[in-house]
TORFINU-678737 format. One record per residue: residue in three letters; residue number from 1; z, x, y of N, C-alpha, C, O in turn. Coordinates in steps of 0.1 Angstrom, whole numbers, plus 5000, padded with zeros to 4 digits. Layout:
N
residu,num,n_w,n_u,n_v,ca_w,ca_u,ca_v,c_w,c_u,c_v,o_w,o_u,o_v
ALA,NUM,Z,X,Y,Z,X,Y,Z,X,Y,Z,X,Y;
...
END
This chain:
310
residu,num,n_w,n_u,n_v,ca_w,ca_u,ca_v,c_w,c_u,c_v,o_w,o_u,o_v
MET,1,4237,6488,5235,4242,6477,5226,4254,6470,5230,4256,6458,5229;
ARG,2,4264,6479,5235,4276,6471,5239,4272,6460,5249,4275,6448,5247;
GLU,3,4266,6464,5258,4261,6452,5269,4255,6443,5262,4261,6432,5261;
ARG,4,4246,6444,5256,4238,6433,5248,4250,6424,5240,4251,6411,5241;
LEU,5,4258,6430,5232,4266,6424,5225,4276,6413,5233,4278,6401,5230;
GLY,6,4281,6419,5242,4292,6410,5251,4302,6414,5245,4303,6424,5238;
ARG,7,4312,6406,5247,4327,6407,5242,4332,6401,5229,4340,6405,5222;
THR,8,4323,6386,5227,4328,6378,5216,4314,6373,5208,4304,6367,5213;
GLY,9,4317,6378,5197,4305,6370,5187,4311,6363,5176,4323,6361,5174;
VAL,10,4303,6359,5167,4305,6349,5155,4305,6356,5141,4296,6364,5138;
TRP,11,4313,6353,5134,4312,6358,5118,4313,6346,5110,4323,6338,5112;
LEU,12,4303,6343,5101,4306,6332,5092,4304,6336,5075,4294,6342,5072;
ALA,13,4312,6332,5068,4313,6335,5052,4301,6334,5047,4293,6325,5048;
PRO,14,4299,6346,5039,4287,6343,5029,4287,6331,5021,4277,6323,5021;
PRO,15,4298,6328,5012,4298,6316,5004,4297,6303,5012,4292,6293,5006;
THR,16,4301,6301,5025,4297,6292,5032,4282,6288,5035,4277,6277,5035;
LEU,17,4276,6300,5039,4263,6299,5041,4254,6299,5029,4242,6295,5030;
ALA,18,4258,6303,5018,4251,6303,5005,4249,6286,5002,4239,6282,4995;
VAL,19,4258,6279,5007,4253,6262,5007,4251,6255,5015,4253,6243,5014;
THR,20,4246,6262,5027,4241,6258,5039,4223,6258,5037,4217,6268,5034;
PRO,21,4219,6246,5039,4204,6247,5041,4202,6255,5052,4209,6256,5062;
ALA,22,4187,6262,5051,4182,6269,5062,4181,6265,5074,4183,6272,5084;
ASP,23,4177,6250,5073,4174,6244,5087,4188,6241,5092,4188,6240,5104;
VAL,24,4199,6240,5088,4213,6237,5094,4214,6252,5098,4216,6252,5110;
GLU,25,4213,6264,5094,4217,6274,5098,4210,6279,5112,4216,6285,5121;
ARG,26,4196,6275,5111,4187,6277,5123,4194,6270,5133,4197,6276,5143;
ARG,27,4196,6256,5132,4202,6249,5144,4216,6256,5149,4219,6256,5161;
ALA,28,4224,6261,5140,4237,6265,5141,4236,6280,5151,4244,6283,5160;
ALA,29,4227,6287,5147,4223,6299,5154,4217,6296,5168,4220,6303,5177;
THR,30,4210,6286,5168,4204,6283,5183,4218,6278,5191,4221,6282,5203;
ARG,31,4226,6270,5183,4235,6266,5197,4244,6276,5197,4249,6277,5209;
ILE,32,4249,6286,5187,4257,6295,5191,4252,6304,5202,4259,6310,5210;
GLU,33,4239,6305,5201,4232,6316,5214,4231,6306,5226,4233,6311,5237;
GLU,34,4230,6293,5226,4232,6285,5238,4247,6287,5245,4249,6288,5257;
LEU,35,4255,6287,5234,4269,6286,5241,4275,6302,5247,4286,6304,5254;
GLY,36,4267,6310,5244,4269,6324,5253,4275,6333,5245,4279,6343,5251;
TYR,37,4276,6331,5229,4283,6342,5220,4270,6350,5221,4259,6346,5224;
GLY,38,4276,6366,5217,4265,6376,5218,4261,6379,5207,4251,6386,5207;
SER,39,4265,6375,5196,4262,6381,5181,4266,6370,5173,4274,6361,5176;
LEU,40,4259,6371,5159,4261,6359,5148,4260,6371,5135,4250,6377,5134;
TRP,41,4270,6373,5127,4271,6380,5115,4274,6373,5102,4282,6363,5101;
SER,42,4269,6377,5094,4276,6372,5080,4273,6385,5069,4266,6395,5071;
GLY,43,4279,6382,5058,4280,6393,5050,4268,6389,5037,4259,6381,5039;
GLU,44,4271,6394,5024,4262,6393,5014,4272,6395,5000,4282,6403,4999;
THR,45,4268,6387,4992,4276,6387,4979,4262,6392,4969,4251,6391,4974;
ILE,46,4263,6396,4959,4255,6400,4951,4249,6388,4943,4257,6382,4935;
GLY,47,4236,6384,4943,4230,6373,4935,4231,6360,4948,4225,6350,4946;
GLY,48,4238,6361,4958,4238,6352,4969,4226,6355,4981,4217,6363,4979;
LYS,49,4225,6348,4992,4215,6349,4999,4214,6364,5001,4223,6371,5004;
GLU,50,4200,6369,5000,4199,6383,5003,4198,6389,5018,4190,6384,5026;
ALA,51,4206,6398,5020,4210,6399,5035,4197,6402,5044,4198,6397,5056;
PHE,52,4187,6408,5041,4176,6410,5050,4167,6398,5051,4164,6394,5063;
ALA,53,4163,6391,5042,4159,6379,5043,4165,6369,5047,4160,6359,5051;
HIS,54,4177,6371,5047,4186,6359,5053,4188,6361,5068,4185,6352,5076;
HIS,55,4192,6372,5072,4192,6377,5086,4179,6376,5093,4179,6375,5106;
GLY,56,4166,6376,5088,4155,6376,5092,4155,6363,5099,4152,6361,5111;
ILE,57,4158,6352,5088,4157,6338,5092,4166,6336,5104,4162,6327,5112;
LEU,58,4177,6342,5106,4185,6339,5118,4180,6345,5133,4184,6341,5144;
LEU,59,4170,6359,5129,4164,6363,5139,4154,6356,5147,4152,6355,5159;
ALA,60,4146,6351,5134,4134,6344,5139,4139,6329,5146,4130,6323,5152;
ALA,61,4151,6324,5145,4156,6312,5149,4163,6315,5164,4166,6305,5171;
THR,62,4164,6326,5168,4169,6327,5181,4161,6339,5192,4152,6347,5188;
ARG,63,4164,6338,5203,4156,6346,5213,4163,6359,5215,4158,6370,5213;
THR,64,4176,6357,5218,4183,6368,5224,4194,6372,5214,4196,6384,5213;
LEU,65,4199,6365,5209,4211,6366,5200,4210,6379,5190,4201,6381,5182;
VAL,66,4221,6389,5190,4222,6399,5181,4225,6395,5169,4234,6386,5168;
ILE,67,4220,6399,5159,4223,6394,5144,4227,6406,5136,4222,6417,5136;
GLY,68,4238,6403,5130,4245,6415,5123,4248,6413,5110,4252,6402,5106;
THR,69,4246,6422,5102,4250,6421,5084,4264,6425,5086,4267,6435,5092;
GLY,70,4273,6417,5080,4287,6420,5080,4295,6417,5068,4305,6409,5068;
ILE,71,4291,6424,5057,4284,6435,5053,4272,6433,5043,4272,6424,5034;
ALA,72,4262,6440,5046,4253,6442,5034,4259,6453,5024,4264,6465,5027;
ASN,73,4257,6445,5012,4264,6453,5000,4257,6464,4996,4245,6464,4993;
LEU,74,4263,6472,4995,4253,6489,4991,4251,6486,4975,4242,6492,4969;
TRP,75,4260,6478,4969,4257,6478,4955,4245,6468,4950,4243,6464,4939;
ALA,76,4238,6464,4962,4225,6455,4960,4214,6461,4960,4203,6455,4957;
ARG,77,4214,6474,4966,4201,6480,4966,4204,6495,4969,4215,6498,4975;
HIS,78,4194,6503,4964,4192,6518,4969,4195,6519,4985,4194,6510,4993;
GLY,79,4198,6532,4986,4200,6534,5002,4187,6536,5010,4186,6535,5022;
ALA,80,4177,6539,5001,4163,6540,5007,4160,6525,5011,4156,6523,5023;
ALA,81,4161,6515,5002,4158,6502,5005,4167,6498,5017,4163,6490,5026;
MET,82,4178,6501,5017,4187,6496,5029,4182,6499,5041,4180,6491,5050;
HIS,83,4180,6511,5042,4171,6518,5055,4161,6511,5059,4160,6505,5070;
GLY,84,4151,6510,5049,4139,6504,5051,4140,6488,5055,4132,6482,5062;
GLY,85,4150,6482,5050,4153,6467,5056,4156,6466,5069,4151,6458,5077;
GLY,86,4166,6476,5072,4171,6474,5085,4160,6479,5093,4158,6472,5103;
ALA,87,4152,6488,5093,4143,6493,5101,4132,6482,5103,4127,6482,5114;
THR,88,4127,6474,5093,4118,6465,5093,4122,6453,5102,4113,6449,5109;
LEU,89,4136,6447,5102,4141,6440,5112,4141,6446,5125,4137,6439,5134;
ALA,90,4145,6456,5127,4146,6464,5140,4132,6465,5147,4131,6463,5159;
GLN,91,4122,6468,5140,4108,6469,5144,4102,6455,5150,4094,6454,5159;
ALA,92,4107,6443,5143,4102,6431,5144,4110,6425,5155,4104,6417,5163;
TYR,93,4124,6428,5157,4132,6422,5168,4142,6434,5175,4154,6437,5172;
PRO,94,4133,6441,5185,4139,6453,5189,4151,6450,5197,4152,6441,5206;
GLY,95,4160,6458,5194,4175,6457,5202,4182,6447,5198,4192,6444,5206;
ARG,96,4180,6439,5186,4186,6426,5181,4194,6424,5168,4202,6415,5165;
PHE,97,4190,6436,5163,4198,6438,5149,4208,6451,5146,4206,6463,5149;
VAL,98,4219,6447,5141,4228,6456,5138,4230,6456,5122,4233,6446,5116;
LEU,99,4228,6468,5115,4232,6468,5100,4247,6473,5099,4251,6484,5101;
GLY,100,4255,6463,5095,4267,6466,5088,4267,6468,5073,4261,6460,5066;
LEU,101,4272,6479,5069,4269,6479,5054,4287,6484,5051,4295,6490,5058;
GLY,102,4289,6479,5034,4300,6483,5031,4303,6483,5015,4294,6477,5008;
ILE,103,4312,6488,5010,4315,6492,4996,4319,6479,4987,4320,6480,4975;
SER,104,4322,6467,4994,4327,6455,4987,4340,6460,4980,4347,6469,4986;
HIS,105,4346,6454,4966,4357,6455,4963,4354,6454,4947,4344,6447,4943;
ARG,106,4361,6458,4941,4360,6461,4925,4357,6448,4918,4347,6448,4911;
PRO,107,4363,6437,4920,4358,6426,4911,4346,6420,4913,4339,6416,4904;
LEU,108,4342,6420,4927,4326,6415,4927,4317,6426,4922,4307,6423,4916;
VAL,109,4320,6438,4923,4311,6447,4919,4309,6447,4905,4298,6446,4900;
GLU,110,4321,6449,4896,4322,6448,4884,4315,6438,4876,4309,6439,4865;
HIS,111,4317,6425,4884,4310,6410,4879,4296,6412,4879,4290,6406,4870;
SER,112,4289,6421,4889,4275,6424,4889,4270,6434,4876,4258,6436,4873;
GLY,113,4282,6439,4871,4278,6447,4857,4279,6462,4859,4277,6471,4851;
GLN,114,4281,6464,4872,4282,6481,4880,4299,6486,4878,4308,6479,4876;
SER,115,4299,6499,4879,4312,6505,4879,4316,6508,4892,4308,6514,4899;
TYR,116,4327,6506,4897,4331,6505,4911,4342,6518,4910,4353,6517,4905;
ASP,117,4338,6529,4917,4346,6541,4918,4347,6547,4929,4338,6545,4937;
ARG,118,4356,6556,4932,4353,6568,4944,4347,6561,4956,4337,6567,4960;
PRO,119,4349,6550,4961,4344,6544,4972,4340,6554,4984,4330,6552,4991;
LEU,120,4349,6564,4987,4346,6575,4998,4334,6580,4995,4324,6578,5003;
ARG,121,4334,6588,4984,4323,6595,4978,4310,6588,4976,4300,6594,4976;
ARG,122,4310,6574,4972,4301,6566,4969,4293,6563,4983,4281,6565,4984;
MET,123,4302,6558,4994,4296,6558,5006,4288,6571,5013,4279,6571,5021;
THR,124,4295,6581,5009,4290,6594,5015,4276,6594,5010,4266,6591,5017;
ALA,125,4275,6597,4996,4262,6598,4991,4251,6585,4995,4239,6588,4996;
TYR,126,4257,6574,4998,4248,6564,5000,4241,6566,5015,4229,6564,5017;
LEU,127,4249,6570,5023,4242,6574,5038,4235,6586,5036,4226,6589,5044;
ASP,128,4238,6594,5026,4227,6606,5024,4214,6598,5021,4204,6600,5027;
GLN,129,4215,6589,5013,4201,6582,5006,4195,6575,5019,4183,6577,5021;
MET,130,4201,6569,5026,4197,6564,5038,4189,6573,5047,4177,6572,5050;
ASP,131,4196,6583,5051,4191,6593,5058,4179,6600,5052,4169,6603,5059;
ALA,132,4180,6603,5041,4166,6609,5033,4154,6599,5035,4142,6602,5035;
ALA,133,4159,6588,5036,4147,6576,5036,4137,6577,5049,4125,6573,5048;
ALA,134,4143,6581,5059,4139,6577,5074,4127,6581,5075,4121,6574,5083;
ASP,135,4120,6589,5071,4106,6594,5074,4098,6584,5070,4088,6581,5077;
GLY,136,4100,6576,5058,4091,6566,5053,4091,6551,5058,4082,6543,5055;
ALA,137,4104,6549,5066,4105,6536,5072,4097,6536,5085,4092,6546,5090;
PRO,138,4096,6522,5089,4091,6521,5103,4101,6527,5115,4113,6524,5114;
PRO,139,4095,6533,5123,4102,6543,5132,4108,6532,5142,4102,6529,5152;
ALA,140,4119,6526,5140,4124,6516,5148,4140,6519,5145,4145,6517,5134;
PRO,141,4147,6523,5159,4161,6527,5155,4171,6513,5155,4169,6503,5162;
PHE,142,4181,6514,5149,4191,6504,5149,4205,6511,5147,4208,6521,5140;
PRO,143,4214,6503,5154,4229,6507,5149,4230,6504,5135,4223,6496,5129;
ARG,144,4241,6513,5129,4245,6511,5114,4259,6513,5115,4264,6524,5118;
VAL,145,4267,6503,5113,4281,6504,5113,4290,6501,5099,4284,6492,5092;
LEU,146,4299,6505,5095,4306,6507,5081,4316,6495,5082,4323,6493,5093;
GLY,147,4317,6488,5072,4330,6479,5069,4343,6487,5064,4348,6489,5052;
ALA,148,4347,6494,5078,4356,6506,5071,4371,6502,5077,4373,6497,5088;
LEU,149,4381,6505,5067,4393,6498,5071,4404,6512,5070,4413,6512,5078;
ARG,150,4403,6519,5062,4414,6529,5060,4411,6543,5067,4399,6544,5070;
PRO,151,4419,6554,5071,4417,6563,5079,4405,6571,5073,4395,6572,5081;
ARG,152,4405,6575,5061,4391,6582,5057,4377,6579,5060,4368,6586,5065;
MET,153,4379,6565,5055,4366,6557,5058,4362,6554,5073,4350,6553,5076;
LEU,154,4371,6553,5083,4370,6556,5094,4367,6568,5101,4363,6567,5112;
GLU,155,4369,6579,5095,4366,6590,5099,4351,6593,5096,4344,6599,5103;
LEU,156,4346,6587,5084,4333,6591,5078,4326,6582,5087,4316,6588,5091;
ALA,157,4327,6572,5092,4320,6562,5101,4319,6570,5117,4309,6569,5124;
ARG,158,4329,6578,5120,4328,6583,5133,4319,6595,5131,4312,6598,5141;
GLU,159,4318,6602,5119,4308,6612,5117,4292,6611,5117,4283,6618,5122;
ARG,160,4294,6596,5108,4280,6596,5102,4273,6582,5108,4261,6578,5105;
THR,161,4281,6575,5114,4275,6561,5121,4279,6557,5132,4287,6563,5138;
ASP,162,4274,6545,5136,4277,6541,5150,4289,6536,5154,4294,6535,5166;
GLY,163,4297,6530,5140,4309,6525,5145,4313,6516,5133,4306,6517,5123;
VAL,164,4322,6508,5135,4328,6500,5124,4326,6486,5126,4324,6482,5137;
GLN,165,4328,6477,5115,4332,6465,5116,4340,6461,5105,4335,6457,5095;
PRO,166,4355,6461,5110,4366,6459,5099,4367,6445,5097,4363,6438,5106;
PHE,167,4372,6439,5084,4374,6426,5081,4386,6422,5079,4391,6431,5073;
LEU,168,4394,6412,5082,4404,6407,5078,4417,6416,5087,4427,6418,5080;
VAL,169,4416,6419,5099,4425,6431,5103,4435,6425,5115,4431,6416,5123;
PRO,170,4447,6430,5115,4452,6424,5127,4452,6435,5140,4447,6446,5139;
VAL,171,4457,6430,5151,4454,6439,5162,4458,6454,5163,4453,6463,5170;
GLU,172,4468,6457,5154,4474,6469,5153,4461,6480,5146,4459,6492,5148;
HIS,173,4455,6473,5138,4445,6479,5130,4435,6483,5142,4431,6495,5142;
THR,174,4432,6475,5151,4421,6478,5160,4426,6488,5168,4418,6497,5170;
ALA,175,4439,6491,5172,4443,6501,5182,4441,6517,5172,4436,6527,5176;
ARG,176,4447,6514,5159,4447,6526,5153,4429,6530,5149,4424,6541,5147;
ALA,177,4422,6520,5148,4409,6523,5144,4401,6533,5157,4394,6542,5157;
ARG,178,4406,6525,5168,4400,6532,5183,4403,6546,5182,4394,6554,5183;
ARG,179,4418,6551,5179,4424,6564,5181,4415,6572,5170,4413,6584,5173;
ILE,180,4411,6567,5159,4405,6575,5148,4389,6577,5153,4383,6588,5153;
LEU,181,4382,6566,5158,4370,6567,5162,4366,6575,5174,4355,6580,5175;
GLY,182,4377,6576,5182,4372,6582,5196,4366,6571,5206,4364,6559,5202;
PRO,183,4364,6575,5218,4358,6563,5229,4345,6557,5225,4343,6546,5229;
ASP,184,4336,6564,5218,4322,6560,5219,4317,6554,5208,4306,6549,5210;
LYS,185,4323,6552,5196,4317,6546,5186,4321,6531,5188,4332,6527,5192;
LEU,186,4310,6522,5183,4313,6508,5182,4325,6503,5174,4327,6508,5163;
LEU,187,4333,6494,5179,4347,6486,5171,4344,6474,5173,4346,6468,5184;
ILE,188,4340,6467,5161,4337,6452,5160,4347,6447,5149,4344,6448,5137;
PRO,189,4358,6441,5153,4367,6437,5143,4364,6419,5140,4358,6412,5148;
HIS,190,4369,6415,5127,4367,6402,5127,4382,6396,5129,4393,6402,5125;
GLN,191,4382,6384,5134,4391,6374,5137,4390,6362,5131,4382,6353,5135;
ALA,192,4399,6359,5122,4399,6344,5118,4407,6336,5129,4416,6340,5136;
VAL,193,4403,6325,5129,4406,6314,5140,4407,6299,5134,4399,6295,5126;
VAL,194,4418,6292,5139,4423,6279,5133,4424,6272,5145,4435,6274,5151;
LEU,195,4417,6264,5151,4417,6255,5160,4429,6242,5158,4426,6229,5158;
ASP,196,4440,6248,5157,4450,6235,5153,4465,6239,5158,4471,6249,5155;
THR,197,4469,6229,5168,4483,6235,5171,4495,6231,5162,4506,6233,5166;
ASP,198,4493,6225,5152,4502,6224,5143,4506,6234,5133,4497,6235,5125;
PRO,199,4516,6241,5132,4519,6253,5123,4517,6251,5110,4512,6259,5102;
VAL,200,4521,6238,5106,4520,6236,5091,4505,6235,5085,4501,6241,5074;
SER,201,4496,6227,5093,4483,6224,5090,4476,6236,5091,4467,6240,5083;
ALA,202,4480,6243,5103,4471,6255,5105,4470,6266,5097,4459,6271,5093;
ARG,203,4485,6270,5092,4487,6278,5080,4482,6272,5068,4477,6281,5060;
ALA,204,4481,6260,5064,4476,6258,5053,4461,6259,5053,4455,6264,5043;
THR,205,4455,6256,5064,4440,6259,5065,4436,6273,5063,4427,6276,5056;
ALA,206,4446,6281,5071,4442,6298,5068,4444,6302,5055,4435,6310,5050;
ARG,207,4456,6299,5048,4458,6303,5034,4447,6297,5026,4441,6304,5018;
ALA,208,4443,6284,5026,4433,6280,5016,4421,6287,5019,4414,6287,5009;
ASN,209,4415,6292,5030,4407,6300,5033,4404,6315,5029,4393,6318,5024;
LEU,210,4416,6324,5034,4419,6337,5032,4427,6341,5020,4425,6353,5016;
ALA,211,4436,6333,5015,4447,6338,5007,4451,6330,4996,4461,6333,4990;
ALA,212,4442,6321,4992,4445,6312,4982,4447,6320,4968,4455,6316,4960;
ARG,213,4440,6330,4967,4439,6338,4954,4445,6352,4957,4443,6361,4949;
GLY,214,4452,6354,4967,4456,6367,4970,4445,6375,4978,4434,6371,4981;
LEU,215,4450,6387,4980,4441,6395,4989,4434,6406,4983,4441,6415,4980;
PRO,216,4422,6407,4980,4415,6420,4972,4423,6431,4978,4428,6431,4989;
SER,217,4423,6442,4966,4429,6454,4972,4427,6461,4983,4437,6462,4991;
PRO,218,4415,6465,4986,4413,6472,4995,4419,6463,5011,4419,6469,5022;
TYR,219,4421,6453,5012,4429,6447,5024,4442,6449,5023,4449,6455,5032;
ALA,220,4446,6445,5011,4458,6445,5008,4466,6462,5011,4477,6464,5016;
ASN,221,4458,6470,5006,4462,6484,5009,4461,6487,5023,4471,6494,5028;
ASN,222,4451,6483,5031,4449,6486,5045,4465,6480,5053,4472,6487,5059;
LEU,223,4466,6467,5049,4478,6461,5055,4491,6469,5049,4499,6472,5057;
ARG,224,4493,6471,5038,4503,6479,5035,4505,6496,5045,4516,6502,5047;
ASP,225,4494,6500,5049,4493,6511,5056,4498,6507,5071,4505,6515,5078;
LEU,226,4496,6497,5073,4502,6490,5088,4515,6485,5088,4518,6480,5098;
GLY,227,4524,6487,5077,4536,6483,5078,4540,6469,5069,4551,6466,5067;
TYR,228,4531,6463,5066,4533,6450,5056,4539,6453,5043,4534,6462,5037;
ASP,229,4547,6446,5038,4553,6450,5025,4552,6440,5016,4545,6430,5020;
GLU,230,4557,6441,5003,4553,6433,4993,4557,6421,4995,4549,6413,4990;
ASP,231,4568,6415,5003,4569,6402,5001,4559,6396,5012,4556,6385,5011;
ASP,232,4554,6405,5023,4544,6397,5030,4532,6396,5023,4524,6388,5026;
LEU,233,4529,6405,5012,4516,6403,5005,4516,6394,4992,4506,6389,4986;
ALA,234,4530,6392,4990,4530,6383,4976,4525,6369,4979,4526,6363,4990;
GLY,235,4520,6364,4966,4514,6349,4965,4501,6348,4978,4492,6356,4980;
SER,236,4504,6339,4984,4493,6335,4995,4499,6340,5010,4496,6334,5020;
LEU,237,4506,6352,5009,4512,6355,5021,4521,6351,5027,4522,6339,5028;
SER,238,4531,6360,5036,4539,6354,5045,4533,6350,5056,4521,6354,5059;
ASP,239,4543,6339,5064,4537,6335,5076,4534,6348,5087,4524,6347,5094;
ARG,240,4544,6359,5087,4542,6368,5097,4528,6376,5093,4521,6380,5103;
LEU,241,4524,6377,5081,4513,6384,5079,4502,6374,5081,4494,6378,5089;
LEU,242,4500,6363,5076,4491,6353,5081,4488,6351,5093,4477,6350,5097;
ASP,243,4500,6352,5102,4496,6349,5117,4491,6362,5124,4487,6362,5136;
ALA,244,4491,6373,5117,4486,6386,5121,4471,6387,5117,4464,6394,5125;
ILE,245,4466,6381,5108,4453,6381,5105,4443,6369,5108,4431,6370,5107;
ALA,246,4450,6357,5110,4445,6348,5113,4452,6338,5126,4462,6331,5123;
VAL,247,4447,6338,5139,4453,6332,5149,4449,6317,5149,4438,6314,5147;
TRP,248,4459,6310,5151,4457,6293,5150,4464,6291,5165,4470,6300,5171;
GLY,249,4462,6276,5170,4466,6272,5183,4458,6265,5190,4450,6258,5183;
ASP,250,4458,6264,5201,4449,6255,5210,4437,6268,5217,4438,6279,5214;
GLU,251,4429,6264,5225,4418,6274,5228,4427,6287,5236,4426,6298,5231;
THR,252,4433,6285,5244,4439,6294,5252,4448,6303,5240,4452,6314,5245;
THR,253,4451,6302,5234,4462,6307,5225,4451,6318,5217,4455,6329,5215;
ILE,254,4438,6312,5212,4430,6319,5205,4422,6329,5211,4418,6339,5205;
ALA,255,4420,6325,5226,4415,6334,5235,4423,6345,5238,4419,6356,5242;
ARG,256,4435,6343,5237,4446,6355,5240,4445,6365,5229,4447,6377,5231;
ARG,257,4443,6360,5217,4443,6369,5207,4429,6379,5207,4429,6391,5206;
VAL,258,4419,6371,5208,4405,6379,5210,4407,6393,5221,4404,6405,5218;
GLN,259,4412,6386,5234,4416,6396,5245,4425,6407,5240,4423,6418,5245;
GLU,260,4436,6406,5229,4446,6416,5226,4437,6425,5217,4439,6437,5217;
HIS,261,4428,6422,5212,4417,6431,5204,4410,6438,5214,4408,6450,5212;
LEU,262,4405,6432,5223,4397,6439,5234,4406,6449,5241,4401,6460,5243;
ASP,263,4418,6446,5244,4427,6455,5250,4431,6467,5242,4433,6478,5248;
ALA,264,4431,6465,5229,4436,6475,5218,4424,6487,5217,4426,6499,5214;
GLY,265,4409,6481,5221,4401,6492,5221,4389,6487,5212,4381,6494,5206;
ALA,266,4387,6473,5212,4377,6467,5203,4365,6465,5217,4367,6463,5229;
ASP,267,4354,6468,5211,4341,6465,5218,4336,6450,5220,4331,6445,5230;
HIS,268,4338,6445,5210,4333,6431,5207,4341,6427,5192,4343,6433,5182;
VAL,269,4345,6412,5195,4353,6404,5187,4346,6394,5179,4341,6384,5185;
LEU,270,4346,6396,5167,4338,6382,5157,4348,6373,5153,4357,6376,5145;
VAL,271,4346,6359,5161,4355,6352,5156,4350,6342,5145,4340,6336,5146;
HIS,272,4359,6340,5133,4355,6334,5122,4361,6318,5123,4373,6316,5119;
PRO,273,4357,6310,5127,4363,6296,5129,4364,6290,5111,4355,6290,5103;
LEU,274,4377,6284,5111,4379,6281,5096,4381,6265,5098,4392,6261,5103;
ALA,275,4370,6257,5093,4369,6245,5098,4361,6238,5088,4352,6244,5081;
GLY,276,4363,6225,5087,4353,6218,5076,4361,6213,5065,4373,6216,5064;
ALA,277,4355,6206,5057,4362,6199,5046,4364,6209,5035,4375,6207,5029;
GLY,278,4356,6218,5033,4355,6229,5025,4361,6243,5027,4363,6245,5039;
THR,279,4364,6252,5020,4371,6265,5023,4360,6276,5020,4350,6275,5013;
VAL,280,4364,6288,5026,4357,6297,5021,4355,6300,5004,4344,6304,5000;
PRO,281,4364,6299,4997,4365,6300,4982,4355,6286,4976,4347,6287,4966;
ASP,282,4357,6276,4982,4349,6261,4978,4344,6258,4991,4350,6251,4999;
PRO,283,4332,6263,4992,4324,6256,5007,4318,6243,5004,4315,6239,4993;
ARG,284,4315,6238,5013,4305,6224,5014,4293,6226,5022,4293,6236,5029;
PRO,285,4285,6219,5022,4270,6221,5031,4276,6217,5042,4271,6222,5052;
ASP,286,4286,6206,5045,4286,6203,5061,4296,6210,5068,4302,6206,5078;
ASP,287,4300,6224,5062,4311,6230,5069,4305,6237,5080,4313,6239,5090;
VAL,288,4294,6242,5082,4289,6249,5093,4288,6241,5105,4292,6245,5116;
PRO,289,4281,6229,5105,4283,6220,5118,4299,6218,5120,4302,6216,5132;
ALA,290,4307,6217,5115,4320,6217,5118,4326,6229,5126,4333,6229,5136;
MET,291,4321,6242,5118,4322,6252,5127,4319,6256,5139,4324,6264,5147;
VAL,292,4305,6246,5141,4301,6250,5154,4306,6242,5164,4306,6244,5176;
GLU,293,4312,6231,5159,4319,6221,5170,4333,6229,5173,4339,6224,5183;
VAL,294,4340,6239,5166,4350,6245,5172,4347,6255,5180,4355,6259,5188;
LEU,295,4332,6262,5179,4328,6271,5189,4326,6266,5199,4329,6272,5209;
GLU,296,4321,6255,5200,4320,6248,5212,4330,6246,5222,4329,6248,5234;
ARG,297,4342,6240,5214,4355,6240,5221,4360,6253,5225,4366,6253,5235;
LEU,298,4359,6264,5218,4364,6276,5221,4356,6283,5234,4362,6291,5241;
ALA,299,4345,6281,5235,4333,6289,5243,4339,6291,5259,4340,6301,5265;
PRO,300,4344,6278,5263,4348,6280,5277,4359,6288,5279,4361,6291,5291;
ALA,301,4369,6292,5269,4379,6300,5271,4380,6314,5266,4389,6321,5268;
LEU,302,4370,6317,5258,4367,6331,5253,4361,6339,5265,4355,6333,5274;
PRO,303,4363,6353,5264,4354,6362,5272,4343,6364,5265,4343,6373,5256;
LEU,304,4331,6358,5268,4319,6360,5263,4308,6370,5268,4299,6374,5261;
GLY,305,4310,6375,5281,4300,6381,5285,4303,6397,5283,4312,6401,5275;
PRO,306,4296,6406,5290,4300,6418,5291,4315,6421,5295,4322,6412,5299;
SER,307,4319,6434,5293,4331,6439,5298,4330,6437,5314,4319,6438,5320;
PRO,308,4341,6435,5321,4339,6437,5337,4338,6451,5339,4334,6454,5350;
ALA,309,4340,6463,5330,4341,6476,5335,4325,6481,5330,4322,6493,5332;
GLY,310,4318,6473,5325,4305,6474,5323,4299,6472,5310,4287,6473,5308;
END
């Protein structure tokens, strides 16, 4: 799977894709494949586009692109249904589907009428459900990775899955995750990008998309672990913290950040273009074409193919 993924893929936000017509998504996925990106990922909010139906559309629209759920929400279905959905897509599109799954965070879960507690225990039990369901599902292997951030969830991923897909993380997290995971597990971090060389407008775009309402507690707690303090996390984030989780600048600057993740131990980096008239909290249907335009400009500068070492 490492060789098939290459070094750089794409992540698009679920709220953005929720308002994007399917035919626009198909065209975007086809173009992302043509540009040489190795993968396309999106997540799942309960009540939004259902993960397996949605990612099946993207698989059907492309020929070689790896499609990943980043993440499929475990609160949306029983573990047996999660495994069965993954196996169904893996059987239909061998070698092209990666199941990323995650615990989400409290406000979204409680909004759906469920009780969010003890995330590590919940994830462990959920993986047990998935494993117990394997005998009844299509016999099609697929990688599963966790949306893990902090050490204990990273350790669980090391013991029970094929790796991790951490969201909203600086390069220092990638280095820490690799130390915990060891050399063999997949490490696929998210990297928000703003193709804009003006610091004022670029940071305004990043804040509007990532931090207009503050960071949910799992991300804030992870950043505290990495040495960011309450001044960094207050309000819509300090410039220091914002610049760590969202890179802005020209094509070369953005490519350099991707390479820093790779040098720190990432196998594959998911660039998340922040572009368009809307934002992640307030998306518009024409945001995806604007994001594809950014990806077109970035592609010549980014490390897209397999690692030179293999």
